[in-house]
PDB file of N, CA, C and O in Angstrom, chain B, residues numbered from 101:
ATOM      1  N   MET B 101      49.387  28.743  83.737  1.00  0.00           N
ATOM      2  CA  MET B 101      48.846  30.311  83.814  1.00  0.00           C
ATOM      3  C   MET B 101      49.748  31.058  84.540  1.00  0.00           C
ATOM      4  O   MET B 101      50.146  30.576  85.600  1.00  0.00           O
ATOM      5  N   LYS B 102      50.163  32.160  84.180  1.00  0.00           N
ATOM      6  CA  LYS B 102      51.043  33.105  84.905  1.00  0.00           C
ATOM      7  C   LYS B 102      50.115  34.121  85.365  1.00  0.00           C
ATOM      8  O   LYS B 102      49.084  34.337  84.727  1.00  0.00           O
ATOM      9  N   GLU B 103      50.410  34.792  86.472  1.00  0.00           N
ATOM     10  CA  GLU B 103      49.915  36.071  87.024  1.00  0.00           C
ATOM     11  C   GLU B 103      51.091  37.154  87.132  1.00  0.00           C
ATOM     12  O   GLU B 103      52.172  36.920  87.672  1.00  0.00           O
ATOM     13  N   TYR B 104      50.757  38.281  86.586  1.00  0.00           N
ATOM     14  CA  TYR B 104      51.802  39.321  86.632  1.00  0.00           C
ATOM     15  C   TYR B 104      51.091  40.563  87.394  1.00  0.00           C
ATOM     16  O   TYR B 104      49.877  40.741  87.287  1.00  0.00           O
ATOM     17  N   ALA B 105      51.874  41.363  88.126  1.00  0.00           N
ATOM     18  CA  ALA B 105      51.439  42.612  88.652  1.00  0.00           C
ATOM     19  C   ALA B 105      51.170  43.597  87.784  1.00  0.00           C
ATOM     20  O   ALA B 105      51.962  43.745  86.853  1.00  0.00           O
ATOM     21  N   VAL B 106      50.162  44.365  87.875  1.00  0.00           N
ATOM     22  CA  VAL B 106      49.825  45.358  87.033  1.00  0.00           C
ATOM     23  C   VAL B 106      49.525  46.536  87.768  1.00  0.00           C
ATOM     24  O   VAL B 106      48.889  46.424  88.816  1.00  0.00           O
ATOM     25  N   ILE B 107      49.926  47.746  87.328  1.00  0.00           N
ATOM     26  CA  ILE B 107      49.829  49.048  88.185  1.00  0.00           C
ATOM     27  C   ILE B 107      48.813  49.830  87.029  1.00  0.00           C
ATOM     28  O   ILE B 107      49.034  49.889  85.819  1.00  0.00           O
ATOM     29  N   TYR B 108      47.748  50.357  87.697  1.00  0.00           N
ATOM     30  CA  TYR B 108      46.687  50.956  86.990  1.00  0.00           C
ATOM     31  C   TYR B 108      46.884  52.533  87.452  1.00  0.00           C
ATOM     32  O   TYR B 108      46.885  52.785  88.657  1.00  0.00           O
ATOM     33  N   GLU B 109      47.034  53.472  86.588  1.00  0.00           N
ATOM     34  CA  GLU B 109      46.912  54.650  86.744  1.00  0.00           C
ATOM     35  C   GLU B 109      45.599  55.577  86.161  1.00  0.00           C
ATOM     36  O   GLU B 109      45.215  55.436  85.000  1.00  0.00           O
ATOM     37  N   LYS B 110      45.073  56.364  86.930  1.00  0.00           N
ATOM     38  CA  LYS B 110      43.883  57.236  86.396  1.00  0.00           C
ATOM     39  C   LYS B 110      44.507  58.532  85.922  1.00  0.00           C
ATOM     40  O   LYS B 110      45.095  59.265  86.717  1.00  0.00           O
ATOM     41  N   CYS B 111      44.387  58.827  84.623  1.00  0.00           N
ATOM     42  CA  CYS B 111      44.773  59.912  83.853  1.00  0.00           C
ATOM     43  C   CYS B 111      43.623  60.998  83.826  1.00  0.00           C
ATOM     44  O   CYS B 111      42.541  60.893  84.404  1.00  0.00           O
ATOM     45  N   GLU B 112      44.008  61.956  83.127  1.00  0.00           N
ATOM     46  CA  GLU B 112      42.859  63.034  83.013  1.00  0.00           C
ATOM     47  C   GLU B 112      41.807  62.587  82.333  1.00  0.00           C
ATOM     48  O   GLU B 112      40.698  62.881  82.779  1.00  0.00           O
ATOM     49  N   THR B 113      41.893  61.822  81.173  1.00  0.00           N
ATOM     50  CA  THR B 113      40.904  61.522  80.290  1.00  0.00           C
ATOM     51  C   THR B 113      40.622  59.951  80.234  1.00  0.00           C
ATOM     52  O   THR B 113      39.595  59.439  79.788  1.00  0.00           O
ATOM     53  N   ASP B 114      41.656  59.320  80.737  1.00  0.00           N
ATOM     54  CA  ASP B 114      41.568  57.686  80.552  1.00  0.00           C
ATOM     55  C   ASP B 114      42.285  57.170  81.678  1.00  0.00           C
ATOM     56  O   ASP B 114      42.638  57.834  82.653  1.00  0.00           O
ATOM     57  N   TRP B 115      42.502  55.810  81.469  1.00  0.00           N
ATOM     58  CA  TRP B 115      43.268  54.934  82.315  1.00  0.00           C
ATOM     59  C   TRP B 115      44.364  54.292  81.789  1.00  0.00           C
ATOM     60  O   TRP B 115      44.229  53.869  80.640  1.00  0.00           O
ATOM     61  N   GLY B 116      45.576  54.086  82.429  1.00  0.00           N
ATOM     62  CA  GLY B 116      46.708  53.439  82.024  1.00  0.00           C
ATOM     63  C   GLY B 116      47.174  52.281  82.821  1.00  0.00           C
ATOM     64  O   GLY B 116      47.104  52.276  84.050  1.00  0.00           O
ATOM     65  N   ALA B 117      47.649  51.302  82.126  1.00  0.00           N
ATOM     66  CA  ALA B 117      48.267  50.156  83.015  1.00  0.00           C
ATOM     67  C   ALA B 117      49.695  49.861  82.375  1.00  0.00           C
ATOM     68  O   ALA B 117      49.934  49.982  81.174  1.00  0.00           O
ATOM     69  N   ILE B 118      50.551  49.484  83.279  1.00  0.00           N
ATOM     70  CA  ILE B 118      51.696  49.075  83.013  1.00  0.00           C
ATOM     71  C   ILE B 118      52.126  47.707  83.834  1.00  0.00           C
ATOM     72  O   ILE B 118      51.796  47.534  85.007  1.00  0.00           O
ATOM     73  N   VAL B 119      52.839  46.833  83.134  1.00  0.00           N
ATOM     74  CA  VAL B 119      53.189  45.469  83.629  1.00  0.00           C
ATOM     75  C   VAL B 119      54.784  45.585  84.009  1.00  0.00           C
ATOM     76  O   VAL B 119      55.538  45.495  83.040  1.00  0.00           O
ATOM     77  N   PRO B 120      55.320  45.750  85.141  1.00  0.00           N
ATOM     78  CA  PRO B 120      56.678  46.068  85.595  1.00  0.00           C
ATOM     79  C   PRO B 120      57.537  44.751  84.921  1.00  0.00           C
ATOM     80  O   PRO B 120      58.601  44.853  84.310  1.00  0.00           O
ATOM     81  N   ASP B 121      56.830  43.557  85.183  1.00  0.00           N
ATOM     82  CA  ASP B 121      57.797  42.498  84.702  1.00  0.00           C
ATOM     83  C   ASP B 121      58.049  42.211  83.180  1.00  0.00           C
ATOM     84  O   ASP B 121      58.919  41.467  82.728  1.00  0.00           O
ATOM     85  N   LEU B 122      57.200  42.883  82.530  1.00  0.00           N
ATOM     86  CA  LEU B 122      57.189  42.891  81.079  1.00  0.00           C
ATOM     87  C   LEU B 122      57.513  44.069  80.541  1.00  0.00           C
ATOM     88  O   LEU B 122      56.593  44.819  80.214  1.00  0.00           O
ATOM     89  N   PRO B 123      58.862  44.465  80.344  1.00  0.00           N
ATOM     90  CA  PRO B 123      59.319  45.758  79.754  1.00  0.00           C
ATOM     91  C   PRO B 123      58.460  46.079  78.361  1.00  0.00           C
ATOM     92  O   PRO B 123      58.373  45.312  77.402  1.00  0.00           O
ATOM     93  N   GLY B 124      57.838  47.414  78.480  1.00  0.00           N
ATOM     94  CA  GLY B 124      57.072  47.849  77.316  1.00  0.00           C
ATOM     95  C   GLY B 124      55.717  47.368  77.086  1.00  0.00           C
ATOM     96  O   GLY B 124      55.074  47.721  76.098  1.00  0.00           O
ATOM     97  N   CYS B 125      55.182  46.422  78.135  1.00  0.00           N
ATOM     98  CA  CYS B 125      53.967  45.944  77.959  1.00  0.00           C
ATOM     99  C   CYS B 125      53.022  46.967  78.706  1.00  0.00           C
ATOM    100  O   CYS B 125      53.002  47.031  79.936  1.00  0.00           O
ATOM    101  N   VAL B 126      52.333  47.668  77.988  1.00  0.00           N
ATOM    102  CA  VAL B 126      51.509  48.767  78.708  1.00  0.00           C
ATOM    103  C   VAL B 126      50.027  48.730  77.808  1.00  0.00           C
ATOM    104  O   VAL B 126      49.839  48.054  76.797  1.00  0.00           O
ATOM    105  N   SER B 127      49.197  49.502  78.364  1.00  0.00           N
ATOM    106  CA  SER B 127      47.886  49.555  77.651  1.00  0.00           C
ATOM    107  C   SER B 127      47.154  50.806  78.337  1.00  0.00           C
ATOM    108  O   SER B 127      47.473  51.250  79.440  1.00  0.00           O
ATOM    109  N   ILE B 128      46.190  51.279  77.575  1.00  0.00           N
ATOM    110  CA  ILE B 128      45.111  52.211  77.875  1.00  0.00           C
ATOM    111  C   ILE B 128      43.788  51.879  77.734  1.00  0.00           C
ATOM    112  O   ILE B 128      43.479  50.968  76.967  1.00  0.00           O
ATOM    113  N   GLY B 129      42.983  52.465  78.343  1.00  0.00           N
ATOM    114  CA  GLY B 129      41.400  52.372  78.239  1.00  0.00           C
ATOM    115  C   GLY B 129      40.649  53.465  78.730  1.00  0.00           C
ATOM    116  O   GLY B 129      41.104  54.086  79.690  1.00  0.00           O
ATOM    117  N   ASP B 130      39.560  53.804  78.220  1.00  0.00           N
ATOM    118  CA  ASP B 130      38.616  54.911  78.461  1.00  0.00           C
ATOM    119  C   ASP B 130      38.098  54.691  80.079  1.00  0.00           C
ATOM    120  O   ASP B 130      37.810  55.706  80.713  1.00  0.00           O
ATOM    121  N   THR B 131      37.992  53.461  80.686  1.00  0.00           N
ATOM    122  CA  THR B 131      37.522  53.247  81.971  1.00  0.00           C
ATOM    123  C   THR B 131      38.543  52.063  82.509  1.00  0.00           C
ATOM    124  O   THR B 131      39.270  51.417  81.755  1.00  0.00           O
ATOM    125  N   LEU B 132      38.470  51.882  84.000  1.00  0.00           N
ATOM    126  CA  LEU B 132      39.216  50.937  84.537  1.00  0.00           C
ATOM    127  C   LEU B 132      38.935  49.605  83.961  1.00  0.00           C
ATOM    128  O   LEU B 132      39.825  48.841  83.587  1.00  0.00           O
ATOM    129  N   GLU B 133      37.629  49.342  83.901  1.00  0.00           N
ATOM    130  CA  GLU B 133      37.332  47.927  83.265  1.00  0.00           C
ATOM    131  C   GLU B 133      37.917  47.779  81.963  1.00  0.00           C
ATOM    132  O   GLU B 133      38.590  46.792  81.665  1.00  0.00           O
ATOM    133  N   GLU B 134      37.679  48.738  81.169  1.00  0.00           N
ATOM    134  CA  GLU B 134      38.431  48.687  79.677  1.00  0.00           C
ATOM    135  C   GLU B 134      39.775  48.539  79.578  1.00  0.00           C
ATOM    136  O   GLU B 134      40.258  47.879  78.658  1.00  0.00           O
ATOM    137  N   VAL B 135      40.578  49.173  80.572  1.00  0.00           N
ATOM    138  CA  VAL B 135      42.176  48.909  80.571  1.00  0.00           C
ATOM    139  C   VAL B 135      42.331  47.631  81.082  1.00  0.00           C
ATOM    140  O   VAL B 135      43.149  46.887  80.541  1.00  0.00           O
ATOM    141  N   GLN B 136      41.535  47.159  82.253  1.00  0.00           N
ATOM    142  CA  GLN B 136      41.817  45.710  82.754  1.00  0.00           C
ATOM    143  C   GLN B 136      41.796  44.759  81.554  1.00  0.00           C
ATOM    144  O   GLN B 136      42.775  44.074  81.259  1.00  0.00           O
ATOM    145  N   ASN B 137      40.635  44.740  80.869  1.00  0.00           N
ATOM    146  CA  ASN B 137      40.379  43.772  79.683  1.00  0.00           C
ATOM    147  C   ASN B 137      41.588  43.983  78.616  1.00  0.00           C
ATOM    148  O   ASN B 137      42.114  42.970  78.156  1.00  0.00           O
ATOM    149  N   ASN B 138      42.063  45.314  78.190  1.00  0.00           N
ATOM    150  CA  ASN B 138      43.010  45.671  77.456  1.00  0.00           C
ATOM    151  C   ASN B 138      44.454  45.141  77.897  1.00  0.00           C
ATOM    152  O   ASN B 138      45.215  44.624  77.079  1.00  0.00           O
ATOM    153  N   VAL B 139      44.727  45.280  79.040  1.00  0.00           N
ATOM    154  CA  VAL B 139      45.952  45.021  79.446  1.00  0.00           C
ATOM    155  C   VAL B 139      46.098  43.429  79.515  1.00  0.00           C
ATOM    156  O   VAL B 139      47.218  42.964  79.304  1.00  0.00           O
ATOM    157  N   LYS B 140      45.098  42.617  79.781  1.00  0.00           N
ATOM    158  CA  LYS B 140      45.040  41.179  79.909  1.00  0.00           C
ATOM    159  C   LYS B 140      45.430  40.716  78.497  1.00  0.00           C
ATOM    160  O   LYS B 140      46.257  39.823  78.313  1.00  0.00           O
ATOM    161  N   GLU B 141      44.781  41.381  77.490  1.00  0.00           N
ATOM    162  CA  GLU B 141      45.082  40.949  76.039  1.00  0.00           C
ATOM    163  C   GLU B 141      46.455  41.268  75.473  1.00  0.00           C
ATOM    164  O   GLU B 141      47.019  40.675  74.553  1.00  0.00           O
ATOM    165  N   ALA B 142      46.921  42.350  76.209  1.00  0.00           N
ATOM    166  CA  ALA B 142      48.338  42.839  75.773  1.00  0.00           C
ATOM    167  C   ALA B 142      49.450  41.915  76.423  1.00  0.00           C
ATOM    168  O   ALA B 142      50.494  41.663  75.822  1.00  0.00           O
ATOM    169  N   ILE B 143      49.171  41.436  77.663  1.00  0.00           N
ATOM    170  CA  ILE B 143      49.868  40.546  78.298  1.00  0.00           C
ATOM    171  C   ILE B 143      50.118  39.045  77.548  1.00  0.00           C
ATOM    172  O   ILE B 143      51.156  38.391  77.445  1.00  0.00           O
ATOM    173  N   ALA B 144      48.836  38.786  77.100  1.00  0.00           N
ATOM    174  CA  ALA B 144      48.947  37.306  76.217  1.00  0.00           C
ATOM    175  C   ALA B 144      49.621  37.619  75.081  1.00  0.00           C
ATOM    176  O   ALA B 144      50.548  36.908  74.695  1.00  0.00           O
ATOM    177  N   LEU B 145      49.244  38.682  74.444  1.00  0.00           N
ATOM    178  CA  LEU B 145      50.122  38.911  73.166  1.00  0.00           C
ATOM    179  C   LEU B 145      51.566  38.977  73.174  1.00  0.00           C
ATOM    180  O   LEU B 145      52.284  38.569  72.262  1.00  0.00           O
ATOM    181  N   TYR B 146      52.007  39.585  74.397  1.00  0.00           N
ATOM    182  CA  TYR B 146      53.361  39.728  74.729  1.00  0.00           C
ATOM    183  C   TYR B 146      54.002  38.419  74.827  1.00  0.00           C
ATOM    184  O   TYR B 146      54.914  38.057  74.084  1.00  0.00           O
ATOM    185  N   LEU B 147      53.457  37.670  75.838  1.00  0.00           N
ATOM    186  CA  LEU B 147      53.852  36.294  75.959  1.00  0.00           C
ATOM    187  C   LEU B 147      53.879  35.310  74.737  1.00  0.00           C
ATOM    188  O   LEU B 147      54.664  34.376  74.576  1.00  0.00           O
ATOM    189  N   GLU B 148      52.890  35.698  73.932  1.00  0.00           N
ATOM    190  CA  GLU B 148      52.809  34.851  72.594  1.00  0.00           C
ATOM    191  C   GLU B 148      54.081  35.092  71.738  1.00  0.00           C
ATOM    192  O   GLU B 148      54.847  34.198  71.378  1.00  0.00           O
ATOM    193  N   VAL B 149      54.214  36.476  71.444  1.00  0.00           N
ATOM    194  CA  VAL B 149      55.358  36.810  70.883  1.00  0.00           C
ATOM    195  C   VAL B 149      56.761  36.388  71.259  1.00  0.00           C
ATOM    196  O   VAL B 149      57.647  36.034  70.482  1.00  0.00           O
ATOM    197  N   LEU B 150      56.828  36.493  72.714  1.00  0.00           N
ATOM    198  CA  LEU B 150      58.164  35.869  73.180  1.00  0.00           C
ATOM    199  C   LEU B 150      58.393  34.389  72.742  1.00  0.00           C
ATOM    200  O   LEU B 150      59.470  33.971  72.316  1.00  0.00           O
ATOM    201  N   ALA B 151      57.232  33.625  72.898  1.00  0.00           N
ATOM    202  CA  ALA B 151      57.218  32.276  72.673  1.00  0.00           C
ATOM    203  C   ALA B 151      57.571  31.916  71.229  1.00  0.00           C
ATOM    204  O   ALA B 151      58.398  31.041  70.972  1.00  0.00           O
ATOM    205  N   GLU B 152      56.903  32.632  70.269  1.00  0.00           N
ATOM    206  CA  GLU B 152      57.226  32.391  68.908  1.00  0.00           C
ATOM    207  C   GLU B 152      58.539  32.785  68.711  1.00  0.00           C
ATOM    208  O   GLU B 152      59.152  32.213  67.809  1.00  0.00           O
ATOM    209  N   ARG B 153      59.150  33.709  69.412  1.00  0.00           N
ATOM    210  CA  ARG B 153      60.667  33.980  69.048  1.00  0.00           C
ATOM    211  C   ARG B 153      61.594  33.155  69.775  1.00  0.00           C
ATOM    212  O   ARG B 153      62.802  33.253  69.560  1.00  0.00           O
ATOM    213  N   GLY B 154      61.091  32.292  70.677  1.00  0.00           N
ATOM    214  CA  GLY B 154      61.755  31.358  71.333  1.00  0.00           C
ATOM    215  C   GLY B 154      62.570  32.035  72.520  1.00  0.00           C
ATOM    216  O   GLY B 154      63.616  31.535  72.933  1.00  0.00           O
ATOM    217  N   GLU B 155      62.038  33.175  73.031  1.00  0.00           N
ATOM    218  CA  GLU B 155      62.803  33.685  73.974  1.00  0.00           C
ATOM    219  C   GLU B 155      62.250  33.257  75.459  1.00  0.00           C
ATOM    220  O   GLU B 155      61.250  32.549  75.580  1.00  0.00           O
ATOM    221  N   ASN B 156      62.867  33.669  76.380  1.00  0.00           N
ATOM    222  CA  ASN B 156      62.403  33.147  77.833  1.00  0.00           C
ATOM    223  C   ASN B 156      61.234  34.080  78.248  1.00  0.00           C
ATOM    224  O   ASN B 156      61.129  35.284  78.013  1.00  0.00           O
ATOM    225  N   ILE B 157      60.376  33.262  78.920  1.00  0.00           N
ATOM    226  CA  ILE B 157      59.068  34.198  79.524  1.00  0.00           C
ATOM    227  C   ILE B 157      59.651  34.702  80.906  1.00  0.00           C
ATOM    228  O   ILE B 157      60.103  33.901  81.725  1.00  0.00           O
ATOM    229  N   PRO B 158      59.624  35.881  81.096  1.00  0.00           N
ATOM    230  CA  PRO B 158      60.149  36.576  82.305  1.00  0.00           C
ATOM    231  C   PRO B 158      59.222  36.019  83.538  1.00  0.00           C
ATOM    232  O   PRO B 158      58.023  35.748  83.469  1.00  0.00           O
ATOM    233  N   GLU B 159      60.027  35.924  84.616  1.00  0.00           N
ATOM    234  CA  GLU B 159      59.318  35.524  85.866  1.00  0.00           C
ATOM    235  C   GLU B 159      58.410  36.573  86.384  1.00  0.00           C
ATOM    236  O   GLU B 159      58.777  37.722  86.140  1.00  0.00           O
ATOM    237  N   ALA B 160      57.268  36.428  87.067  1.00  0.00           N
ATOM    238  CA  ALA B 160      56.689  37.470  87.740  1.00  0.00           C
ATOM    239  C   ALA B 160      57.207  37.487  89.146  1.00  0.00           C
ATOM    240  O   ALA B 160      56.980  36.633  90.003  1.00  0.00           O
ATOM    241  N   ILE B 161      58.013  38.689  89.285  1.00  0.00           N
ATOM    242  CA  ILE B 161      58.632  38.991  90.563  1.00  0.00           C
ATOM    243  C   ILE B 161      58.364  40.012  91.318  1.00  0.00           C
ATOM    244  O   ILE B 161      58.801  40.085  92.466  1.00  0.00           O
ATOM    245  N   THR B 162      57.503  41.068  90.697  1.00  0.00           N
ATOM    246  CA  THR B 162      57.033  42.359  91.294  1.00  0.00           C
ATOM    247  C   THR B 162      55.820  42.007  92.187  1.00  0.00           C
ATOM    248  O   THR B 162      54.961  41.197  91.840  1.00  0.00           O
ATOM    249  N   LYS B 163      55.814  42.616  93.260  1.00  0.00           N
ATOM    250  CA  LYS B 163      54.727  42.493  94.299  1.00  0.00           C
ATOM    251  C   LYS B 163      54.232  43.827  94.587  1.00  0.00           C
ATOM    252  O   LYS B 163      54.968  44.802  94.740  1.00  0.00           O
ATOM    253  N   VAL B 164      52.815  43.846  94.664  1.00  0.00           N
ATOM    254  CA  VAL B 164      52.218  45.118  94.896  1.00  0.00           C
ATOM    255  C   VAL B 164      51.528  45.184  96.097  1.00  0.00           C
ATOM    256  O   VAL B 164      50.830  44.220  96.410  1.00  0.00           O
ATOM    257  N   GLY B 165      51.609  46.275  96.920  1.00  0.00           N
ATOM    258  CA  GLY B 165      51.162  46.306  98.128  1.00  0.00           C
ATOM    259  C   GLY B 165      50.590  47.776  98.435  1.00  0.00           C
ATOM    260  O   GLY B 165      50.780  48.696  97.640  1.00  0.00           O
ATOM    261  N   VAL B 166      49.901  47.938  99.595  1.00  0.00           N
ATOM    262  CA  VAL B 166      49.415  49.316  99.939  1.00  0.00           C
ATOM    263  C   VAL B 166      50.012  49.541 101.390  1.00  0.00           C
ATOM    264  O   VAL B 166      49.941  48.670 102.257  1.00  0.00           O
ATOM    265  N   VAL B 167      50.618  50.804 101.593  1.00  0.00           N
ATOM    266  CA  VAL B 167      51.172  51.139 102.922  1.00  0.00           C
ATOM    267  C   VAL B 167      50.377  52.172 103.368  1.00  0.00           C
ATOM    268  O   VAL B 167      50.141  53.126 102.627  1.00  0.00           O
ATOM    269  N   GLU B 168      49.854  52.092 104.687  1.00  0.00           N
ATOM    270  CA  GLU B 168      49.017  53.216 105.336  1.00  0.00           C
ATOM    271  C   GLU B 168      49.997  54.003 106.204  1.00  0.00           C
ATOM    272  O   GLU B 168      50.781  53.482 106.997  1.00  0.00           O
ATOM    273  N   VAL B 169      49.855  55.496 105.938  1.00  0.00           N
ATOM    274  CA  VAL B 169      50.731  56.305 106.765  1.00  0.00           C
ATOM    275  C   VAL B 169      49.856  57.447 107.171  1.00  0.00           C
ATOM    276  O   VAL B 169      48.848  57.790 106.554  1.00  0.00           O
ATOM    277  N   ALA B 170      50.376  58.083 108.397  1.00  0.00           N
ATOM    278  CA  ALA B 170      49.611  59.127 108.803  1.00  0.00           C
ATOM    279  C   ALA B 170      49.997  60.243 108.180  1.00  0.00           C
ATOM    280  O   ALA B 170      51.174  60.469 107.897  1.00  0.00           O
ATOM    281  N   ALA B 171      48.813  61.197 107.864  1.00  0.00           N
ATOM    282  CA  ALA B 171      48.875  62.246 107.096  1.00  0.00           C
ATOM    283  C   ALA B 171      48.944  63.496 107.963  1.00  0.00           C
ATOM    284  O   ALA B 171      49.009  64.607 107.438  1.00  0.00           O
TER     285      ALA B 171
END
């Protein structure tokens, strides 16, 4: 099982998700929960297609963190 960093963004009417280590792997959903489920499926399909094509599976190298700054 592989783990990939996912960035979630709240938009005006829905949520978006991008997977930095998998170029072009994105998803949307009406709620955060929905986009989380959708992007999980998108990652699985992305990796399945790469495997079917005999292409290398990208390493998960992106790390996500939170930085606190004085405002």
